[in-house]
C-alpha positions as CSV (number, residue, x, y, z in Angstrom):
1,M,144.2,159.7,97.6
2,L,140.4,159.8,97.2
3,E,140.6,156.4,95.5
4,N,142.4,155.1,98.6
5,V,139.6,156.4,101.0
6,L,136.9,154.8,98.8
7,K,138.8,151.5,98.7
8,T,139.1,151.5,102.5
9,L,135.4,152.2,102.9
10,E,134.6,149.4,100.5
11,D,137.2,146.8,101.7
12,N,138.1,147.5,105.4
13,R,135.9,145.5,107.7
14,A,135.6,148.3,110.2
15,F,133.9,150.5,107.7
16,K,132.4,148.4,104.9
17,R,129.6,146.8,106.8
18,K,128.3,150.2,107.7
19,V,128.4,151.5,104.1
20,E,124.7,151.3,103.1
21,H,125.0,152.8,99.6
22,I,127.5,154.6,97.3
23,E,126.0,156.9,94.7
24,T,128.5,158.1,92.0
25,L,127.3,161.3,90.4
26,T,128.8,161.7,87.0
27,A,130.9,164.6,85.8
28,R,129.2,167.2,83.7
29,K,130.7,169.6,81.1
30,A,129.8,173.2,81.1
31,Q,127.4,174.7,78.5
32,Y,128.3,178.2,77.7
33,G,126.3,181.0,76.2
34,K,126.9,184.5,74.8
35,L,125.3,187.8,75.8
36,K,124.8,190.5,73.1
37,D,125.1,194.2,73.7
38,L,126.9,194.1,77.1
39,P,128.4,197.5,78.1
40,E,132.1,197.6,77.1
41,S,133.4,197.9,80.7
42,I,131.5,194.7,81.8
43,E,132.6,192.9,78.6
44,K,136.2,193.9,79.5
45,Y,135.8,192.7,83.1
46,L,134.6,189.3,82.0
47,Q,137.5,188.9,79.6
48,D,140.1,190.1,82.1
49,S,138.6,187.7,84.7
50,H,138.6,184.8,82.2
51,I,134.9,184.4,82.9
52,K,132.8,182.5,80.3
53,L,129.1,182.8,81.0
54,Y,127.1,179.6,81.5
55,Q,123.9,179.2,79.5
56,H,121.7,179.6,82.7
57,Q,123.4,182.9,83.5
58,V,122.7,184.2,80.0
59,E,119.1,183.1,80.3
60,A,118.7,184.9,83.7
61,T,120.1,188.1,82.2
62,Q,117.9,187.9,79.2
63,L,114.7,187.4,81.3
64,I,115.7,190.3,83.6
65,R,116.4,192.5,80.7
66,S,112.8,191.8,79.4
67,G,111.3,192.8,82.7
68,E,110.5,189.4,84.2
69,N,110.7,188.5,87.9
70,I,112.9,185.4,88.1
71,L,113.5,182.5,90.5
72,I,117.0,180.8,90.1
73,T,117.0,177.3,91.6
74,T,120.3,175.9,90.2
75,P,122.5,174.1,92.8
76,T,125.3,175.5,95.1
77,A,128.4,176.7,93.2
78,S,126.5,177.1,89.8
79,G,127.2,180.8,89.5
80,K,123.8,182.1,90.8
81,T,125.3,185.3,92.2
82,L,126.8,186.4,88.9
83,A,123.5,185.5,87.2
84,F,121.8,188.4,89.0
85,N,124.7,190.7,89.6
86,L,125.5,191.0,85.9
87,P,122.1,192.5,84.7
88,I,122.0,194.7,87.8
89,I,125.3,196.3,87.2
90,E,124.4,196.6,83.5
91,T,121.4,198.7,84.5
92,F,123.6,200.8,86.8
93,S,126.0,201.5,83.9
94,Q,123.0,202.8,81.9
95,D,121.0,204.6,84.5
96,S,123.0,206.7,87.0
97,E,120.0,207.0,89.4
98,A,119.0,203.3,89.5
99,T,119.1,201.6,92.9
100,A,118.9,197.9,94.1
101,L,118.1,196.2,97.4
102,Y,119.7,192.9,98.3
103,I,118.1,191.0,101.2
104,Y,120.0,188.2,103.0
105,P,118.9,185.9,105.9
106,A,122.3,186.2,107.6
107,K,124.8,189.0,108.2
108,A,127.8,186.8,107.1
109,L,126.2,186.4,103.6
110,A,125.8,190.1,103.2
111,N,129.5,190.8,104.3
112,D,130.8,188.3,101.6
113,Q,128.6,189.7,98.9
114,L,129.7,193.3,99.7
115,N,133.3,192.4,98.8
116,V,132.1,190.8,95.5
117,L,130.1,194.0,94.6
118,K,133.0,196.3,95.5
119,H,135.3,194.3,93.2
120,L,132.7,194.5,90.4
121,E,132.3,198.2,91.0
122,S,136.0,199.0,90.6
123,S,136.6,196.4,87.8
124,C,133.7,197.8,85.7
125,D,134.6,201.4,86.4
126,L,131.3,202.1,88.0
127,D,130.2,204.1,91.0
128,F,127.2,202.7,92.8
129,K,128.6,202.7,96.4
130,P,127.4,199.4,97.7
131,N,126.9,199.3,101.5
132,I,125.5,197.2,104.2
133,Y,122.7,198.7,106.3
134,D,121.9,196.5,109.3
135,G,122.1,196.7,113.1
136,D,125.9,196.8,113.1
137,T,126.1,199.8,110.7
138,P,127.6,202.8,112.6
139,K,125.0,205.5,113.3
140,K,127.4,208.3,112.0
141,I,127.5,206.8,108.5
142,R,123.8,205.9,108.2
143,P,122.7,209.3,106.8
144,W,125.4,209.2,104.2
145,I,124.3,205.7,103.1
146,K,120.7,206.8,102.7
147,E,121.7,209.8,100.6
148,N,124.4,208.2,98.4
149,S,124.4,204.4,98.2
150,R,122.7,202.9,95.1
151,L,123.0,199.3,96.3
152,I,122.0,198.4,99.8
153,L,122.5,195.0,101.5
154,T,120.4,194.2,104.5
155,N,118.4,191.5,106.3
156,P,114.6,191.2,107.0
157,Y,115.0,192.2,110.6
158,M,116.5,195.6,109.7
159,L,114.1,196.2,106.8
160,H,111.2,195.5,109.1
161,L,112.3,198.4,111.4
162,I,113.2,200.9,108.8
163,L,110.1,200.7,106.5
164,G,108.3,203.1,108.8
165,W,111.0,205.7,108.0
166,H,110.6,205.4,104.3
167,H,110.5,209.2,103.8
168,Q,114.2,209.2,104.7
169,W,114.8,206.8,101.9
170,S,112.6,208.4,99.2
171,R,115.5,208.8,96.8
172,F,116.3,205.1,97.1
173,Y,112.7,203.8,96.8
174,K,111.9,206.2,93.9
175,N,114.7,204.7,91.8
176,L,114.4,201.1,93.0
177,K,114.8,198.8,90.0
178,Y,115.6,195.4,91.6
179,V,115.0,193.5,94.9
180,V,117.2,190.5,95.3
181,I,116.1,187.9,97.8
182,D,119.0,185.5,98.2
183,E,118.8,182.0,99.9
184,A,115.0,182.5,99.6
185,H,114.3,178.9,100.8
186,H,115.1,180.1,104.3
187,Y,111.9,182.1,104.3
188,R,109.4,179.4,105.3
189,G,107.2,178.6,108.3
190,V,106.8,181.4,110.8
191,F,109.8,183.4,109.6
192,G,108.8,183.0,105.9
193,S,105.2,184.0,106.6
194,N,106.3,187.1,108.4
195,V,108.8,188.0,105.6
196,A,106.0,187.5,103.0
197,F,104.0,190.3,104.6
198,L,107.2,192.4,105.0
199,I,107.8,192.1,101.2
200,R,104.2,193.2,100.5
201,R,104.8,196.3,102.7
202,L,108.0,197.0,100.8
203,R,106.2,196.7,97.4
204,R,103.5,199.1,98.6
205,I,106.0,201.7,99.7
206,C,107.9,201.4,96.4
207,N,104.7,201.8,94.4
208,H,103.9,204.9,96.5
209,Y,107.1,206.5,95.3
210,G,106.4,205.5,91.7
211,S,108.7,202.4,91.4
212,Y,107.8,198.9,90.5
213,P,111.0,196.8,91.1
214,Q,111.7,193.5,89.6
215,F,112.2,190.7,92.1
216,I,115.0,188.2,91.8
217,L,114.9,185.1,94.0
218,S,117.8,182.7,94.4
219,S,116.9,179.4,96.1
220,A,117.8,175.8,96.5
221,T,115.6,173.3,94.6
222,L,112.0,173.0,95.9
223,A,109.1,170.8,95.1
224,N,106.8,173.8,94.8
225,P,108.8,176.7,93.4
226,E,106.0,178.5,91.6
227,E,103.6,178.4,94.7
228,F,106.4,179.3,97.1
229,S,107.8,182.3,95.1
230,R,104.3,183.8,94.5
231,N,103.4,183.4,98.2
232,L,106.6,185.0,99.3
233,V,106.4,188.1,97.1
234,G,102.9,188.3,95.7
235,V,103.9,188.4,92.0
236,D,104.5,185.8,89.3
237,F,108.0,184.4,88.5
238,K,109.8,182.6,85.7
239,E,112.0,179.8,87.1
240,I,115.6,179.0,85.9
241,K,116.4,175.5,87.0
242,K,118.7,173.9,84.4
243,D,122.2,173.9,85.7
244,T,124.7,174.4,82.8
245,S,127.9,174.8,85.1
246,P,130.6,172.1,85.1
247,S,130.6,169.5,87.8
248,G,133.3,166.9,88.7
249,K,132.6,163.3,89.6
250,K,131.1,163.1,93.1
251,H,131.0,160.0,95.3
252,F,128.2,160.2,97.8
253,V,128.4,157.6,100.6
254,L,125.6,156.8,102.9
255,Y,127.2,155.5,106.1
256,N,125.1,153.9,108.9
257,P,126.7,153.3,112.3
258,Y,123.4,151.4,113.3
259,A,123.6,149.0,110.4
260,K,124.0,145.4,111.7
261,W,123.9,146.9,115.2
262,G,127.2,148.7,115.3
263,E,128.9,149.5,118.6
264,L,130.2,153.0,118.0
265,S,128.0,156.2,118.2
266,T,127.5,158.5,115.2
267,H,130.0,160.9,116.7
268,Q,132.7,158.3,117.2
269,E,132.2,157.0,113.6
270,T,132.3,160.6,112.4
271,K,135.7,161.1,114.1
272,N,137.0,157.9,112.4
273,L,135.9,158.9,109.0
274,F,137.3,162.5,109.4
275,Q,140.6,161.0,110.5
276,L,140.7,158.6,107.5
277,M,140.2,161.5,105.1
278,V,142.7,163.8,106.8
279,L,145.4,161.1,106.9
280,N,144.8,160.6,103.1
281,D,145.4,164.3,102.6
282,L,141.8,165.0,101.5
283,Q,140.9,168.6,102.4
284,T,137.7,167.9,104.4
285,L,134.9,169.9,106.0
286,C,133.0,168.0,108.7
287,F,129.5,169.3,109.5
288,T,128.2,168.4,113.0
289,V,125.0,169.0,114.8
290,S,126.3,171.4,117.4
291,R,129.2,173.7,118.3
292,K,130.0,171.3,121.1
293,M,130.3,168.3,118.8
294,A,132.4,170.4,116.3
295,E,134.9,171.0,119.2
296,I,134.8,167.4,120.5
297,I,135.4,165.8,117.1
298,A,138.2,168.1,116.3
299,M,139.8,167.4,119.8
300,W,139.4,163.6,119.5
301,T,141.0,163.7,116.0
302,K,143.9,165.9,117.0
303,K,144.6,163.7,120.0
304,E,144.9,160.6,117.9
305,L,146.8,162.3,115.1
306,S,149.4,163.4,117.7
307,E,150.3,159.8,118.2
308,I,150.0,158.7,114.5
309,K,151.1,161.7,112.4
310,P,151.9,164.7,114.7
311,E,152.7,167.0,111.8
312,L,149.0,167.1,110.9
313,V,147.7,168.3,114.3
314,H,148.1,172.0,113.6
315,R,146.3,171.5,110.2
316,V,143.0,170.4,111.9
317,T,140.7,172.8,113.7
318,A,137.1,173.6,114.7
319,Y,135.1,176.5,113.2
320,R,132.0,177.8,114.9
321,S,129.9,181.0,115.1
322,G,131.1,181.8,118.6
323,F,134.6,182.5,117.4
324,L,135.8,186.1,117.0
325,A,135.7,187.4,113.4
326,E,139.5,187.4,113.0
327,E,139.6,183.7,114.1
328,R,137.0,182.8,111.6
329,R,138.7,184.7,108.8
330,K,142.0,183.0,109.6
331,I,140.3,179.5,109.3
332,E,138.6,180.5,106.1
333,K,142.0,181.7,104.7
334,G,143.6,178.4,105.9
335,L,141.1,176.4,103.9
336,K,141.6,178.5,100.7
337,T,145.3,178.3,100.8
338,G,145.4,174.6,101.8
339,N,147.2,175.2,105.1
340,L,144.3,173.5,106.8
341,V,143.4,169.9,105.8
342,G,140.5,169.3,108.1
343,V,137.8,171.6,109.7
344,T,134.9,170.6,111.9
345,C,132.0,173.0,111.9
346,T,128.3,173.6,112.4
347,N,126.1,174.8,109.5
348,A,127.8,178.2,109.8
349,L,129.9,177.1,106.8
350,E,126.9,175.7,104.9
351,L,126.6,178.7,102.7
352,G,127.8,182.1,101.7
353,V,131.3,182.1,103.1
354,D,133.9,181.7,100.3
355,I,136.4,178.9,101.3
356,G,137.3,177.6,97.9
357,S,137.1,174.1,96.7
358,L,137.4,171.0,98.9
359,D,138.1,167.4,98.3
360,G,135.6,166.0,100.8
361,V,132.6,166.7,103.1
362,I,131.3,164.7,106.0
363,I,127.7,165.4,107.1
364,S,127.3,164.0,110.6
365,G,123.6,163.4,110.9
366,Y,120.9,164.3,108.3
367,P,120.7,168.1,108.6
368,G,116.9,168.1,108.6
369,T,116.3,169.1,105.0
370,M,117.4,167.9,101.5
371,I,118.3,171.6,100.9
372,S,120.9,171.7,103.7
373,T,122.2,168.3,102.7
374,W,123.0,169.4,99.1
375,Q,124.3,172.8,100.2
376,Q,126.7,171.0,102.6
377,A,127.6,168.4,100.0
378,G,128.1,171.2,97.4
379,R,131.1,172.5,99.4
380,A,133.2,169.7,97.9
381,G,134.4,169.3,94.4
382,R,133.7,172.7,93.0
383,G,134.3,173.1,89.3
384,E,135.5,169.9,87.6
385,N,137.3,168.3,90.6
386,E,136.4,164.8,91.8
387,S,135.1,164.8,95.4
388,L,133.8,162.6,98.2
389,V,130.8,163.2,100.4
390,V,129.9,160.9,103.4
391,M,126.6,161.3,105.3
392,V,126.7,159.6,108.7
393,A,123.3,158.6,110.1
394,F,121.8,159.0,113.5
395,E,119.4,156.5,115.0
396,N,116.2,158.5,114.3
397,A,113.5,157.6,111.8
398,L,114.4,160.2,109.1
399,D,118.1,159.3,109.0
400,Q,117.4,155.7,108.9
401,Y,114.8,156.0,106.2
402,L,117.3,157.8,103.9
403,M,119.9,155.0,104.6
404,N,117.4,152.4,103.4
405,H,115.9,154.5,100.6
406,P,118.8,156.3,98.9
407,E,116.6,157.0,95.8
408,F,114.8,159.6,97.8
409,L,117.9,161.6,98.3
410,F,119.2,161.4,94.8
411,H,116.1,162.1,92.8
412,K,114.1,165.4,92.5
413,S,113.2,167.4,95.5
414,H,110.2,166.2,97.5
415,E,110.2,169.1,99.9
416,N,107.5,171.8,99.9
417,A,108.3,175.2,101.4
418,V,105.3,176.5,103.2
419,I,104.4,180.2,103.6
420,D,101.1,180.9,105.3
421,L,99.2,184.2,104.5
422,E,96.2,183.3,106.6
423,N,97.6,183.3,110.2
424,E,95.6,186.1,111.8
425,K,98.2,187.1,114.3
426,I,100.9,187.5,111.7
427,S,98.7,189.4,109.2
428,K,97.2,191.8,111.8
429,G,100.6,192.8,113.1
430,H,102.0,193.5,109.6
431,I,98.9,195.4,108.4
432,L,99.1,197.6,111.5
433,C,102.7,198.3,110.5
434,A,101.6,199.0,106.9
435,I,99.0,201.6,108.2
436,K,101.7,203.3,110.3
437,E,103.8,203.5,107.1
438,L,101.1,204.8,104.8
439,P,97.3,205.2,105.1
440,L,95.5,202.0,103.9
441,T,92.4,201.9,101.8
442,V,90.2,198.9,101.1
443,E,91.7,198.8,97.6
444,G,95.2,198.8,98.9
445,Y,94.3,196.1,101.3
446,E,92.9,193.9,98.6
447,K,95.9,194.6,96.3
448,Y,98.7,193.8,98.6
449,F,97.6,191.7,101.5
450,Q,95.1,189.2,100.1
451,T,93.7,188.2,103.6
452,D,90.1,188.0,104.6
453,Y,87.7,190.8,105.6
454,D,87.4,189.6,109.2
455,T,91.0,190.8,109.6
456,W,90.2,194.1,107.9
457,D,87.2,194.6,110.3
458,A,89.3,193.7,113.3
459,I,92.0,196.2,112.2
460,R,89.4,199.0,111.7
461,K,88.2,198.6,115.3
462,N,91.8,198.7,116.7
463,M,92.3,201.7,119.1
464,M,95.6,202.6,117.3
465,V,93.8,203.1,114.0
466,K,91.5,205.9,112.8
467,E,89.2,205.8,109.7
468,G,89.1,208.8,107.5
469,L,89.0,210.1,103.9
470,L,92.5,208.7,103.2
471,G,91.5,205.3,104.6
472,L,92.9,203.8,107.8
473,T,95.6,206.0,109.5
474,F,97.7,205.2,112.5
475,V,97.2,207.2,115.7
476,G,99.0,205.0,118.2
477,L,102.0,206.3,120.2
478,K,104.3,203.3,119.8
479,D,105.7,201.9,116.5
480,P,104.0,198.5,116.1
481,A,107.1,197.1,114.3
482,I,108.9,197.0,117.6
483,N,106.5,194.5,119.1
484,I,106.6,192.1,116.1
485,S,109.1,189.3,116.1
486,L,109.7,187.9,112.6
487,D,110.7,184.5,114.1
488,Q,107.7,184.1,116.4
489,I,103.9,184.4,116.1
490,S,102.9,184.8,119.7
491,S,103.7,188.1,121.6
492,D,103.6,186.0,124.7
493,H,107.4,185.7,124.9
494,F,109.5,184.2,127.8
495,R,113.0,185.6,128.2
496,V,115.9,183.4,129.2
497,F,118.6,185.0,131.2
498,H,122.1,183.7,132.1
499,K,123.9,185.8,134.7
500,K,121.4,188.7,134.1
501,K,122.2,188.7,130.4
502,L,119.5,187.9,127.9
503,M,120.3,184.6,126.2
504,E,117.2,184.0,124.1
505,T,113.5,184.4,123.9
506,M,110.9,181.7,123.3
507,D,107.1,181.4,123.0
508,R,105.0,179.9,125.8
509,Q,104.7,176.5,124.0
510,H,108.5,176.0,123.8
511,A,109.1,177.5,127.3
512,Y,106.7,174.9,128.8
513,S,108.2,172.0,127.0
514,E,111.9,172.9,126.9
515,A,112.6,175.5,129.7
516,H,110.4,174.5,132.7
517,E,112.1,174.5,136.1
518,G,114.8,171.9,136.2
519,A,115.0,171.5,132.4
520,V,118.3,171.0,130.6
521,L,118.4,173.7,128.0
522,I,120.9,173.6,125.1
523,N,121.9,176.9,123.6
524,Q,124.5,177.0,120.9
525,G,125.8,173.5,121.9
526,E,126.2,174.5,125.6
527,T,124.1,173.0,128.4
528,Y,122.3,175.0,131.0
529,I,119.9,174.0,133.9
530,V,116.8,176.1,134.4
531,D,117.1,177.5,137.9
532,S,113.9,179.5,138.1
533,F,110.7,179.8,135.9
534,N,108.7,182.9,136.7
535,L,105.3,182.5,135.1
536,Q,104.0,185.9,136.0
537,N,107.0,188.0,134.7
538,R,107.7,185.4,131.9
539,K,111.3,185.3,133.0
540,I,113.5,182.2,133.1
541,N,116.9,182.1,134.8
542,V,119.5,179.4,133.9
543,K,122.9,178.4,135.2
544,K,125.6,176.9,133.0
545,M,126.3,173.3,133.9
546,D,127.9,170.4,131.9
547,V,125.5,167.5,132.2
548,D,125.3,164.3,130.2
549,Y,121.6,163.7,130.8
550,H,118.6,165.5,129.1
551,T,115.1,166.2,130.3
552,Q,111.7,165.3,128.7
553,A,108.4,167.0,129.7
554,L,105.3,164.7,129.8
555,K,101.9,166.1,129.0
556,N,98.3,165.2,128.5
557,V,96.8,166.5,125.2
558,D,93.3,167.1,124.2
559,V,92.2,168.2,120.7
560,T,88.8,169.7,119.9
561,I,87.5,170.2,116.4
562,E,86.3,173.9,116.1
563,K,85.5,173.9,112.3
564,E,86.1,171.7,109.3
565,A,87.3,174.0,106.5
566,Y,87.3,171.2,103.8
567,H,88.1,167.6,103.3
568,R,90.0,165.6,100.7
569,T,88.8,162.2,99.5
570,I,91.5,159.8,98.3
571,G,89.8,156.6,97.1
572,N,87.9,155.4,100.2
573,F,90.0,157.4,102.5
574,R,88.9,160.9,103.8
575,V,91.2,163.4,105.4
576,S,89.8,166.6,106.9
577,F,91.4,169.9,107.5
578,G,90.2,172.8,109.7
579,E,90.5,174.8,112.9
580,V,91.2,172.9,116.1
581,K,91.7,173.8,119.8
582,V,94.6,172.2,121.6
583,S,94.9,171.9,125.3
584,Q,98.2,170.6,126.8
585,D,98.7,169.8,130.5
586,F,102.5,169.5,131.3
587,Y,102.4,167.6,134.6
588,K,105.9,166.1,135.1
589,Y,109.3,165.8,133.6
590,K,112.0,163.1,133.5
591,E,115.8,163.2,133.6
592,M,117.1,160.7,131.1
593,L,120.4,159.2,130.1
594,Y,120.8,157.0,127.1
595,G,117.1,156.1,127.1
596,K,117.0,155.3,130.9
597,T,115.0,157.4,133.4
598,L,117.2,158.8,136.2
599,A,114.6,160.7,138.1
600,T,111.0,162.0,137.7
601,H,109.8,165.4,139.0
602,N,106.3,167.0,139.1
603,L,105.5,170.2,137.3
604,D,103.0,172.8,138.4
605,L,102.0,174.8,135.3
606,P,98.5,176.0,134.2
607,P,97.3,174.2,131.1
608,L,98.5,175.6,127.8
609,K,95.5,176.2,125.3
610,Y,95.7,177.5,121.8
611,H,93.8,177.6,118.5
612,T,95.6,176.3,115.5
613,R,94.8,174.4,112.2
614,G,95.3,170.7,111.7
615,L,94.3,167.6,109.7
616,W,92.5,164.6,111.1
617,F,91.2,161.3,109.7
618,T,89.2,158.4,111.1
619,L,89.6,154.7,110.6
620,P,86.6,152.3,110.0
621,G,85.6,149.8,112.7
622,V,86.7,146.9,110.5
623,V,90.3,148.0,110.9
624,A,90.0,147.9,114.8
625,D,88.2,144.5,114.6
626,S,90.8,142.9,112.3
627,L,93.7,144.3,114.2
628,E,92.4,143.1,117.6
629,N,91.7,139.6,116.2
630,I,95.4,139.4,115.1
631,F,96.9,141.2,118.2
632,P,94.4,140.5,121.0
633,K,96.5,141.9,123.8
634,K,95.3,144.9,125.8
635,D,96.1,148.3,124.2
636,S,97.2,146.8,120.9
637,Y,94.9,149.1,119.0
638,A,95.7,152.2,121.0
639,G,99.4,151.4,120.7
640,S,99.0,150.9,116.9
641,L,97.3,154.2,116.5
642,H,99.9,155.9,118.7
643,G,102.7,154.4,116.6
644,A,101.1,155.5,113.4
645,E,100.8,159.1,114.7
646,H,104.4,159.2,115.8
647,A,105.7,157.7,112.5
648,L,103.7,160.0,110.4
649,I,105.0,163.0,112.3
650,S,108.6,161.8,112.1
651,M,108.4,161.5,108.3
652,F,106.6,164.8,107.9
653,P,109.8,166.9,107.4
654,L,110.7,164.7,104.4
655,L,107.9,166.3,102.4
656,V,107.1,169.6,104.1
657,L,110.0,171.8,105.0
658,C,109.9,172.0,108.8
659,D,111.2,170.6,112.0
660,R,109.2,167.7,113.6
661,F,108.9,170.0,116.7
662,D,106.8,172.4,114.5
663,I,103.9,169.9,114.5
664,G,102.0,168.1,117.2
665,G,99.7,165.1,117.2
666,L,97.1,163.1,119.0
667,S,95.7,159.6,118.5
668,T,92.7,158.1,120.2
669,N,90.6,154.9,120.1
670,Y,87.5,157.1,120.2
671,H,87.0,160.8,119.8
672,S,83.6,162.2,120.9
673,Q,83.3,164.5,117.9
674,T,84.0,161.9,115.2
675,D,82.6,158.8,117.1
676,K,85.6,156.8,115.7
677,A,89.3,156.1,116.2
678,T,90.9,159.4,115.1
679,I,94.5,160.7,114.5
680,F,95.2,164.4,114.5
681,I,98.2,166.2,113.2
682,Y,98.3,170.0,113.8
683,D,100.6,173.0,113.6
684,A,102.2,173.6,117.0
685,Y,101.7,177.4,116.6
686,E,98.9,179.7,117.5
687,G,96.7,180.2,114.4
688,G,98.7,177.6,112.4
689,I,101.3,178.2,109.7
690,G,100.1,176.0,106.8
691,L,102.1,172.9,107.5
692,A,99.3,170.5,108.2
693,E,97.4,171.9,105.2
694,K,100.4,171.1,102.9
695,A,100.4,167.6,104.3
696,V,96.8,167.1,103.2
697,E,98.1,167.7,99.6
698,V,100.8,165.1,99.9
699,M,99.0,162.6,102.1
700,E,99.4,159.6,99.9
701,K,103.2,160.0,99.7
702,L,103.4,160.7,103.4
703,V,101.6,157.4,104.3
704,E,103.7,155.5,101.8
705,V,107.1,156.7,103.0
706,T,106.0,156.2,106.6
707,R,104.9,152.6,106.0
708,D,108.2,151.9,104.3
709,M,110.2,153.4,107.1
710,V,108.5,151.4,109.9
711,K,108.5,148.2,107.8
712,T,112.3,148.3,107.1
713,C,113.3,149.0,110.7
714,Q,115.2,146.0,112.1
715,C,113.7,146.2,115.6
716,Q,110.9,143.9,116.8
717,K,108.7,146.0,119.0
718,G,109.5,149.6,118.1
719,C,112.5,151.9,118.7
720,P,113.8,155.5,118.2
721,T,114.5,154.5,114.6
722,C,110.8,154.0,113.8
723,I,107.9,154.7,116.2
724,Y,109.4,156.2,119.3
725,S,109.2,160.0,119.6
726,P,111.7,162.2,121.5
727,K,108.8,164.6,122.2
728,C,106.1,162.1,123.2
729,G,104.1,163.5,126.2
730,N,102.9,160.0,127.0
731,D,106.4,158.5,127.6
732,N,106.1,156.5,124.4
733,K,103.3,154.3,125.9
734,P,101.5,152.3,124.6
735,L,103.2,151.5,121.2
736,H,102.7,148.5,119.0
737,K,105.0,148.2,116.0
738,K,103.3,145.4,114.0
739,G,99.9,147.0,114.6
740,T,101.3,150.3,113.3
741,I,102.3,148.7,110.0
742,F,98.9,147.1,109.9
743,I,97.2,150.5,110.2
744,L,99.4,152.2,107.6
745,E,98.9,149.4,105.1
746,A,95.1,149.6,105.8
747,M,95.3,153.4,105.0
748,L,97.1,152.7,101.7
749,K,94.5,150.2,100.7
750,L,91.7,152.7,101.5
751,M,93.5,155.3,99.4
752,K,93.7,153.0,96.5
753,G,89.9,152.5,96.7
754,E,90.1,148.9,97.8
755,N,87.3,147.3,99.7
756,I,88.9,146.4,103.1
757,E,85.8,144.8,104.7
758,S,87.3,141.4,104.0
759,G,90.8,142.2,102.9
760,L,92.6,142.9,106.1
761,M,92.9,139.6,107.8
């Protein structure tokens, strides 16, 4: 029936004009390998389970046997888990004291892996007592786990809190042979930078007890695997990237509701495609952007099926994180057994949960990263089965760029995962935790933390620290780990309450822009209105309300250059990087529906000021002169600079793993410190998190893909697909599309070393 769906997409007028591209990924045969000297019980397990090892699994085991730290970057469903489980249980069979630590970013992943490990334990006749140790672990069994388990599964949040109690885990740390960090690509940006320091604290404690564990990282494909793995852990890695597992033929369809000005929304088109696949008996998983949309698309589909084919209604459902555990297990079982033919979900089913092989996947809206795209696509066609993946575009710049440039999606990864070890707020907090865990000497500081001596001096002067013969020791009364959030930099947190129950926390930057009084706040797909915003107590109260409009805060931004750290010259183009001070004045907000302003309200908030790191570049006067000769209307140059700033930021996540809301920008005809027209792009976090710095490295590619995106947009004067920004504090005014293209092309000419004095007209 897959052929029938493909034929409908290619021939049916309702669908075919929106099919931008179909990429057929060819089937691949497995390449098997053989491991020598496996323990008899493990050899028997492999034979009884009819498991033949792939070549990359053999390579992983051999490298681990030889003492190497490894990074496995083969795709979803390629057998990465067995690649690291096998050598670890081999060690357990040879060393009855050996221990291992598995770190997962999510509890669901740890739960699934525990079942796999228990099965391995009994099948291989071993006794290593695998257990989960996290916030849900009952207190009464925690002491037994510490004393008996040889394999612990946990998450960074729990590890952060228990490192200070390492003396209770001395047996475990003394014998620790392996640390597995699964789904490692999740550790990027603020979270990843915090986890990088957490792992260094762990290494230091292990070394204190005489163990030097090997690290095994499992990750999606990245553009910078060596740099990323070293930054995360602080040691060198060997990468295993060649996938030798089998793969069936996969048809990947790029579907654009906005091609040729379609009349249906992305959500309506998603429903139609989902229904088409279900009616053709293709077991399909449909990924949506929110819990609410997962529910709505399932509801729309069931309603229409009740009139066309009622026997299918009970075989379609929604799956989301808010469901009770037993409900989720029932749906997972329904997918495995085939009782369910269609399930709509959020990214809760993107990874980890075992739901077997599916015929089709719909990805409703680009998930924000190539990694998520391929993990969601990897849910279909496991093994040698033929499968179908349809990605449905939204109207925004990223989605539309991929629709028009499919080669970007199907070639090697362009995304760089960024971990920043230089953010002073992050490093100070973790070094204080490290001192609480064990006294810290200058030598220890240099060996593990690799940050500058200004941070060391600042720590020495901290009132909670005392300097003595053993180095710096902790004399504070309160555990510093309690005050450090792994997800945020600032300790200036605002708490959001619904009916006196804490719903979420956010830093001041996000509180000002997303949770000011009157704002529509979306939490797990549900809409809330901010009822009160208490600045003094940092307390926000919301009330649940179903509204169809959204709010947008407007702000005036000023950027001051504090210090240029370095600059990069590309041809005749210079991009600077350094420390900047950002000042934001949130002065009003708008209630908006489908791009139209319903109402405007004033805001009374003190200016938000923070120090961060960013890039900036200037444009020579000839660019302004040439542009204003061609486009003489008022504000054409300002609108062109503004459009270029928006467009560069919108394409930023294509090359640097982040959300566009992680970065901010400013464009100006004249900046007092540069004496020229200047564009700034900066990290929207106190102290910076390395995003803008990575962009300096990939500047040529960033400008090139941005120019292509704006140029291929079908609009005349600018739209949400190219130069409009949903977060613009200036209400997307002024903007000039043709001038934006002019500026981006001038930048590319400068980068190529061309003389533009006479070449722009």
